[in-house]
C-alpha positions, 0 to 999 in steps of 0.5 A, a space after each residue: 406282462 410276459 417273460 422274465 421280470 427279475 432284472 427289470 427296473 420295475 422289480 429293482 425298486 422292490 429288492 430291499 436289503 432284509 435279514 436272512 431268515 433261516 428255518 433252523 434259527 426261525 421256526 416261527 417262519 409262517 405262511 402269513 409272514 412269507 406272503 406278507 414279505 412277498 407282497 412287499 418285495 422280491 424274495 429268494 426262497 430255498 426249499 426242497 421240492 416234493 420229489 426231494 430236489 433242491 430249488 432256489 426261486 426268486 419270487 414275489 406277490 407284488 400286485 403291479 408285477 403280477 400278470 392280469 387276472 384272467 376273467 372267469 368264463 361263465 361257461 367254464 365248468 372249472 372247480 375253484 380250488 381250496 386254499 391249502 394252508 401248507 402251500 404258498 403260491 407266488 410268481 416266479 420272476 425267472 420263469 414268468 409263471 406261478 409256482 408253489 412251495 410247501 411251507 415246511 420244506 423251506 430251508 431259507 427265505 430272504 
């Protein structure tokens, strides 16, 4: 899949009404919780980028929405990146690409 997926019928089935989770009321908002919710539905994340800019992103980790994984080229010399426990990587449904955000920079997660 390529392009913008946010308003497609495929994604509409995953948009569920869920309570708003705000950092100031839920300090236990964890990476594991966010990844779990992203695997079930499209979430809206508001956060401050590393450069200080505000960002609002509709994103998901629903397997049938994600693009197919690229096959590893045996001749490739790419190093595998270690998982950063302070960062969540998700599929931005508006940009049609993977984006990431820092857990401690999340303002709102719905």
